[in-house]
ChimeraX commands (.cxc) that place a marker at each C-alpha (Angstrom):
marker #1 position -2.42,-36.55,29.43 radius 0.5
marker #1 position -5.05,-35.13,27.13 radius 0.5
marker #1 position -4.78,-31.78,25.39 radius 0.5
marker #1 position -6.49,-29.14,27.53 radius 0.5
marker #1 position -7.80,-25.64,26.88 radius 0.5
marker #1 position -7.22,-22.73,29.18 radius 0.5
marker #1 position -6.47,-19.06,29.54 radius 0.5
marker #1 position -3.31,-17.61,28.09 radius 0.5
marker #1 position -0.54,-17.66,30.69 radius 0.5
marker #1 position 0.85,-14.45,32.12 radius 0.5
marker #1 position 3.24,-12.68,29.71 radius 0.5
marker #1 position 2.08,-14.72,26.70 radius 0.5
marker #1 position 3.05,-12.92,23.48 radius 0.5
marker #1 position -0.40,-13.78,22.09 radius 0.5
marker #1 position -2.17,-11.88,24.86 radius 0.5
marker #1 position -1.86,-8.51,23.09 radius 0.5
marker #1 position -4.36,-9.79,20.52 radius 0.5
marker #1 position -6.82,-10.94,23.17 radius 0.5
marker #1 position -6.65,-7.48,24.74 radius 0.5
marker #1 position -7.23,-5.87,21.33 radius 0.5
marker #1 position -10.43,-7.90,20.73 radius 0.5
marker #1 position -9.12,-10.60,18.40 radius 0.5
marker #1 position -10.18,-14.21,18.78 radius 0.5
marker #1 position -7.54,-16.10,20.75 radius 0.5
marker #1 position -7.29,-19.64,22.04 radius 0.5
marker #1 position -4.85,-21.57,24.18 radius 0.5
marker #1 position -4.20,-25.31,24.28 radius 0.5
marker #1 position -1.66,-27.02,26.51 radius 0.5
marker #1 position -0.29,-30.40,27.47 radius 0.5
marker #1 position 2.36,-31.61,29.91 radius 0.5
marker #1 position 5.31,-33.74,28.79 radius 0.5
marker #1 position 7.17,-35.74,31.46 radius 0.5
marker #1 position 10.64,-34.53,30.54 radius 0.5
marker #1 position 12.45,-31.24,29.98 radius 0.5
marker #1 position 11.82,-29.84,26.50 radius 0.5
marker #1 position 13.75,-26.88,25.10 radius 0.5
marker #1 position 11.76,-24.30,23.14 radius 0.5
marker #1 position 13.75,-24.97,19.96 radius 0.5
marker #1 position 13.09,-28.69,20.28 radius 0.5
marker #1 position 9.36,-28.03,20.66 radius 0.5
marker #1 position 9.19,-25.65,17.69 radius 0.5
marker #1 position 11.05,-28.09,15.45 radius 0.5
marker #1 position 8.90,-31.01,16.54 radius 0.5
marker #1 position 5.68,-29.04,16.02 radius 0.5
marker #1 position 6.47,-27.88,12.49 radius 0.5
marker #1 position 7.94,-31.21,11.31 radius 0.5
marker #1 position 5.18,-33.61,12.37 radius 0.5
marker #1 position 3.48,-35.59,9.65 radius 0.5
marker #1 position 0.26,-33.66,10.24 radius 0.5
marker #1 position 1.92,-30.28,9.86 radius 0.5
marker #1 position 3.77,-31.48,6.76 radius 0.5
marker #1 position 0.36,-31.87,5.14 radius 0.5
marker #1 position -0.43,-28.23,5.95 radius 0.5
marker #1 position 2.95,-27.22,4.55 radius 0.5
marker #1 position 2.23,-29.13,1.31 radius 0.5
marker #1 position -1.13,-27.39,0.97 radius 0.5
marker #1 position 0.49,-23.99,1.55 radius 0.5
marker #1 position 3.09,-24.81,-1.08 radius 0.5
marker #1 position 0.44,-25.69,-3.66 radius 0.5
marker #1 position -2.23,-23.09,-2.91 radius 0.5
marker #1 position -0.22,-20.11,-1.70 radius 0.5
marker #1 position 3.18,-20.76,-3.32 radius 0.5
marker #1 position 4.75,-20.84,0.17 radius 0.5
marker #1 position 6.95,-23.96,0.22 radius 0.5
marker #1 position 8.97,-25.02,3.26 radius 0.5
marker #1 position 11.28,-27.80,4.39 radius 0.5
marker #1 position 12.15,-29.52,7.65 radius 0.5
marker #1 position 15.53,-27.76,7.51 radius 0.5
marker #1 position 13.74,-24.39,7.40 radius 0.5
marker #1 position 11.66,-25.50,10.40 radius 0.5
marker #1 position 14.90,-26.25,12.28 radius 0.5
marker #1 position 16.26,-22.83,11.34 radius 0.5
marker #1 position 13.07,-21.20,12.61 radius 0.5
marker #1 position 13.35,-23.19,15.83 radius 0.5
marker #1 position 16.93,-22.11,16.49 radius 0.5
marker #1 position 16.35,-18.47,15.59 radius 0.5
marker #1 position 18.38,-18.64,12.36 radius 0.5
marker #1 position 15.30,-17.79,10.25 radius 0.5
marker #1 position 12.73,-15.05,10.54 radius 0.5
marker #1 position 10.30,-16.57,8.07 radius 0.5
marker #1 position 8.84,-20.03,7.60 radius 0.5
marker #1 position 6.37,-21.08,4.91 radius 0.5
marker #1 position 3.47,-18.60,5.13 radius 0.5
marker #1 position 4.62,-16.97,8.38 radius 0.5
marker #1 position 6.97,-14.27,9.61 radius 0.5
marker #1 position 8.33,-14.14,13.13 radius 0.5
marker #1 position 6.50,-11.37,14.96 radius 0.5
marker #1 position 7.91,-12.03,18.40 radius 0.5
marker #1 position 10.36,-14.34,20.10 radius 0.5
marker #1 position 11.54,-14.86,23.66 radius 0.5
marker #1 position 13.65,-17.70,25.07 radius 0.5
marker #1 position 10.47,-19.76,25.60 radius 0.5
marker #1 position 7.97,-18.31,23.10 radius 0.5
marker #1 position 7.49,-17.89,19.37 radius 0.5
marker #1 position 4.78,-15.74,17.77 radius 0.5
marker #1 position 4.25,-15.98,14.03 radius 0.5
marker #1 position 2.11,-13.81,11.74 radius 0.5
marker #1 position 0.69,-15.18,8.48 radius 0.5
marker #1 position 1.56,-13.46,5.19 radius 0.5
marker #1 position -1.89,-11.83,5.02 radius 0.5
marker #1 position -1.60,-10.39,8.55 radius 0.5
marker #1 position -4.86,-11.95,9.70 radius 0.5
marker #1 position -3.78,-14.87,11.89 radius 0.5
marker #1 position -1.12,-15.55,14.49 radius 0.5
marker #1 position 0.34,-18.84,15.73 radius 0.5
marker #1 position 2.01,-19.04,19.12 radius 0.5
marker #1 position 4.16,-21.70,20.79 radius 0.5
marker #1 position 5.44,-21.59,24.36 radius 0.5
marker #1 position 7.27,-24.06,26.58 radius 0.5
marker #1 position 7.45,-23.75,30.37 radius 0.5
marker #1 position 9.24,-25.97,32.85 radius 0.5
marker #1 position 6.62,-27.78,34.94 radius 0.5
marker #1 position 8.02,-28.06,38.42 radius 0.5
marker #1 position 4.74,-29.07,40.03 radius 0.5
marker #1 position 5.33,-32.74,39.23 radius 0.5
marker #1 position 7.64,-35.12,41.09 radius 0.5
marker #1 position 9.91,-35.42,38.04 radius 0.5
marker #1 position 10.92,-32.58,35.75 radius 0.5
marker #1 position 8.59,-31.96,32.87 radius 0.5
marker #1 position 7.45,-29.27,30.48 radius 0.5
marker #1 position 4.12,-27.66,29.75 radius 0.5
marker #1 position 3.72,-27.03,26.03 radius 0.5
marker #1 position 1.32,-24.33,24.85 radius 0.5
marker #1 position -0.12,-23.70,21.40 radius 0.5
marker #1 position -2.49,-20.91,20.54 radius 0.5
marker #1 position -3.86,-18.87,17.71 radius 0.5
marker #1 position -5.24,-15.41,17.14 radius 0.5
marker #1 position -7.54,-14.28,14.38 radius 0.5
marker #1 position -7.69,-10.54,13.85 radius 0.5
marker #1 position -11.12,-9.27,12.81 radius 0.5
marker #1 position -11.68,-7.49,9.52 radius 0.5
marker #1 position -12.46,-3.80,9.91 radius 0.5
marker #1 position -14.97,-2.15,7.60 radius 0.5
marker #1 position -13.21,1.02,6.40 radius 0.5
marker #1 position -16.45,3.00,6.15 radius 0.5
marker #1 position -18.00,2.13,9.51 radius 0.5
marker #1 position -15.00,0.98,11.51 radius 0.5
marker #1 position -17.04,-2.06,12.51 radius 0.5
marker #1 position -15.08,-5.24,13.26 radius 0.5
marker #1 position -16.22,-8.59,11.90 radius 0.5
marker #1 position -14.73,-12.07,11.96 radius 0.5
marker #1 position -16.52,-13.11,8.75 radius 0.5
marker #1 position -18.40,-16.19,7.64 radius 0.5
marker #1 position -15.32,-18.38,7.02 radius 0.5
marker #1 position -14.11,-17.87,10.58 radius 0.5
marker #1 position -17.39,-19.08,12.06 radius 0.5
marker #1 position -17.77,-21.91,9.54 radius 0.5
marker #1 position -14.29,-23.29,10.25 radius 0.5
marker #1 position -14.20,-22.88,14.04 radius 0.5
marker #1 position -15.06,-26.51,14.84 radius 0.5
marker #1 position -12.36,-27.75,12.48 radius 0.5
marker #1 position -9.86,-25.25,13.91 radius 0.5
marker #1 position -10.39,-26.49,17.47 radius 0.5
marker #1 position -10.03,-30.13,16.45 radius 0.5
marker #1 position -6.99,-29.40,14.27 radius 0.5
marker #1 position -5.28,-27.36,17.01 radius 0.5
marker #1 position -5.61,-30.25,19.44 radius 0.5
marker #1 position -4.35,-32.70,16.82 radius 0.5
marker #1 position -1.30,-30.53,16.06 radius 0.5
marker #1 position -0.31,-30.24,19.71 radius 0.5
marker #1 position -0.91,-33.95,20.26 radius 0.5
marker #1 position 1.27,-34.82,17.25 radius 0.5
marker #1 position 4.09,-32.62,18.58 radius 0.5
marker #1 position 3.81,-34.21,22.02 radius 0.5
marker #1 position 3.94,-37.71,20.53 radius 0.5
marker #1 position 6.97,-36.80,18.44 radius 0.5
marker #1 position 8.77,-35.38,21.48 radius 0.5
marker #1 position 7.99,-38.45,23.58 radius 0.5
marker #1 position 9.45,-40.67,20.86 radius 0.5
marker #1 position 12.73,-38.74,21.00 radius 0.5
marker #1 position 13.26,-39.14,24.75 radius 0.5
marker #1 position 16.88,-37.98,24.61 radius 0.5
marker #1 position 16.65,-34.19,24.85 radius 0.5
marker #1 position 19.92,-33.87,22.90 radius 0.5
marker #1 position 18.63,-35.97,20.02 radius 0.5
marker #1 position 17.12,-34.22,17.01 radius 0.5
marker #1 position 13.44,-34.80,16.45 radius 0.5
marker #1 position 14.09,-35.69,12.80 radius 0.5
marker #1 position 12.26,-38.69,11.44 radius 0.5
marker link #1:1,2 radius 0.2
marker link #1:2,3 radius 0.2
marker link #1:3,4 radius 0.2
marker link #1:4,5 radius 0.2
marker link #1:5,6 radius 0.2
marker link #1:6,7 radius 0.2
marker link #1:7,8 radius 0.2
marker link #1:8,9 radius 0.2
marker link #1:9,10 radius 0.2
marker link #1:10,11 radius 0.2
marker link #1:11,12 radius 0.2
marker link #1:12,13 radius 0.2
marker link #1:13,14 radius 0.2
marker link #1:14,15 radius 0.2
marker link #1:15,16 radius 0.2
marker link #1:16,17 radius 0.2
marker link #1:17,18 radius 0.2
marker link #1:18,19 radius 0.2
marker link #1:19,20 radius 0.2
marker link #1:20,21 radius 0.2
marker link #1:21,22 radius 0.2
marker link #1:22,23 radius 0.2
marker link #1:23,24 radius 0.2
marker link #1:24,25 radius 0.2
marker link #1:25,26 radius 0.2
marker link #1:26,27 radius 0.2
marker link #1:27,28 radius 0.2
marker link #1:28,29 radius 0.2
marker link #1:29,30 radius 0.2
marker link #1:30,31 radius 0.2
marker link #1:31,32 radius 0.2
marker link #1:32,33 radius 0.2
marker link #1:33,34 radius 0.2
marker link #1:34,35 radius 0.2
marker link #1:35,36 radius 0.2
marker link #1:36,37 radius 0.2
marker link #1:37,38 radius 0.2
marker link #1:38,39 radius 0.2
marker link #1:39,40 radius 0.2
marker link #1:40,41 radius 0.2
marker link #1:41,42 radius 0.2
marker link #1:42,43 radius 0.2
marker link #1:43,44 radius 0.2
marker link #1:44,45 radius 0.2
marker link #1:45,46 radius 0.2
marker link #1:46,47 radius 0.2
marker link #1:47,48 radius 0.2
marker link #1:48,49 radius 0.2
marker link #1:49,50 radius 0.2
marker link #1:50,51 radius 0.2
marker link #1:51,52 radius 0.2
marker link #1:52,53 radius 0.2
marker link #1:53,54 radius 0.2
marker link #1:54,55 radius 0.2
marker link #1:55,56 radius 0.2
marker link #1:56,57 radius 0.2
marker link #1:57,58 radius 0.2
marker link #1:58,59 radius 0.2
marker link #1:59,60 radius 0.2
marker link #1:60,61 radius 0.2
marker link #1:61,62 radius 0.2
marker link #1:62,63 radius 0.2
marker link #1:63,64 radius 0.2
marker link #1:64,65 radius 0.2
marker link #1:65,66 radius 0.2
marker link #1:66,67 radius 0.2
marker link #1:67,68 radius 0.2
marker link #1:68,69 radius 0.2
marker link #1:69,70 radius 0.2
marker link #1:70,71 radius 0.2
marker link #1:71,72 radius 0.2
marker link #1:72,73 radius 0.2
marker link #1:73,74 radius 0.2
marker link #1:74,75 radius 0.2
marker link #1:75,76 radius 0.2
marker link #1:76,77 radius 0.2
marker link #1:77,78 radius 0.2
marker link #1:78,79 radius 0.2
marker link #1:79,80 radius 0.2
marker link #1:80,81 radius 0.2
marker link #1:81,82 radius 0.2
marker link #1:82,83 radius 0.2
marker link #1:83,84 radius 0.2
marker link #1:84,85 radius 0.2
marker link #1:85,86 radius 0.2
marker link #1:86,87 radius 0.2
marker link #1:87,88 radius 0.2
marker link #1:88,89 radius 0.2
marker link #1:89,90 radius 0.2
marker link #1:90,91 radius 0.2
marker link #1:91,92 radius 0.2
marker link #1:92,93 radius 0.2
marker link #1:93,94 radius 0.2
marker link #1:94,95 radius 0.2
marker link #1:95,96 radius 0.2
marker link #1:96,97 radius 0.2
marker link #1:97,98 radius 0.2
marker link #1:98,99 radius 0.2
marker link #1:99,100 radius 0.2
marker link #1:100,101 radius 0.2
marker link #1:101,102 radius 0.2
marker link #1:102,103 radius 0.2
marker link #1:103,104 radius 0.2
marker link #1:104,105 radius 0.2
marker link #1:105,106 radius 0.2
marker link #1:106,107 radius 0.2
marker link #1:107,108 radius 0.2
marker link #1:108,109 radius 0.2
marker link #1:109,110 radius 0.2
marker link #1:110,111 radius 0.2
marker link #1:111,112 radius 0.2
marker link #1:112,113 radius 0.2
marker link #1:113,114 radius 0.2
marker link #1:114,115 radius 0.2
marker link #1:115,116 radius 0.2
marker link #1:116,117 radius 0.2
marker link #1:117,118 radius 0.2
marker link #1:118,119 radius 0.2
marker link #1:119,120 radius 0.2
marker link #1:120,121 radius 0.2
marker link #1:121,122 radius 0.2
marker link #1:122,123 radius 0.2
marker link #1:123,124 radius 0.2
marker link #1:124,125 radius 0.2
marker link #1:125,126 radius 0.2
marker link #1:126,127 radius 0.2
marker link #1:127,128 radius 0.2
marker link #1:128,129 radius 0.2
marker link #1:129,130 radius 0.2
marker link #1:130,131 radius 0.2
marker link #1:131,132 radius 0.2
marker link #1:132,133 radius 0.2
marker link #1:133,134 radius 0.2
marker link #1:134,135 radius 0.2
marker link #1:135,136 radius 0.2
marker link #1:136,137 radius 0.2
marker link #1:137,138 radius 0.2
marker link #1:138,139 radius 0.2
marker link #1:139,140 radius 0.2
marker link #1:140,141 radius 0.2
marker link #1:141,142 radius 0.2
marker link #1:142,143 radius 0.2
marker link #1:143,144 radius 0.2
marker link #1:144,145 radius 0.2
marker link #1:145,146 radius 0.2
marker link #1:146,147 radius 0.2
marker link #1:147,148 radius 0.2
marker link #1:148,149 radius 0.2
marker link #1:149,150 radius 0.2
marker link #1:150,151 radius 0.2
marker link #1:151,152 radius 0.2
marker link #1:152,153 radius 0.2
marker link #1:153,154 radius 0.2
marker link #1:154,155 radius 0.2
marker link #1:155,156 radius 0.2
marker link #1:156,157 radius 0.2
marker link #1:157,158 radius 0.2
marker link #1:158,159 radius 0.2
marker link #1:159,160 radius 0.2
marker link #1:160,161 radius 0.2
marker link #1:161,162 radius 0.2
marker link #1:162,163 radius 0.2
marker link #1:163,164 radius 0.2
marker link #1:164,165 radius 0.2
marker link #1:165,166 radius 0.2
marker link #1:166,167 radius 0.2
marker link #1:167,168 radius 0.2
marker link #1:168,169 radius 0.2
marker link #1:169,170 radius 0.2
marker link #1:170,171 radius 0.2
marker link #1:171,172 radius 0.2
marker link #1:172,173 radius 0.2
marker link #1:173,174 radius 0.2
marker link #1:174,175 radius 0.2
marker link #1:175,176 radius 0.2
marker link #1:176,177 radius 0.2
marker link #1:177,178 radius 0.2
marker link #1:178,179 radius 0.2
view
């Protein structure tokens, strides 16, 4: 199944930003087996593609991270990971805020009972909070936001696809998604 775009589901932790006028997006894909939220979070942040982002963050922002830290984030043992702090967490959602307070990353897993066999719908979304001019109060997303939007959409799909592939390769739900 291809990565799809859609509206944020009801009760999504990211929805507060949509309501406040931030840019938000929502991507989802179905996986034909049960996936626990912790398993999804670990798989997402330990894919080869995301490891590249982590290496860049380590070099450019002095925010290093490891796969072990990703596992600790996934299980709730850590409240920070690389350039992000946990802003919200429920049994099936994780909302992270970047160290500059401008962007949010959101992961959600939901049992998909519409299929003949048990599966899981995996969601990934982002929010970008607009800059506010202190003098006028006017909100603006800025040039970089608009310039990078095409890349962001492609990259978001690639990240979710990489996580899905990783989870499908570790078919045993009790098996770690370590490579």
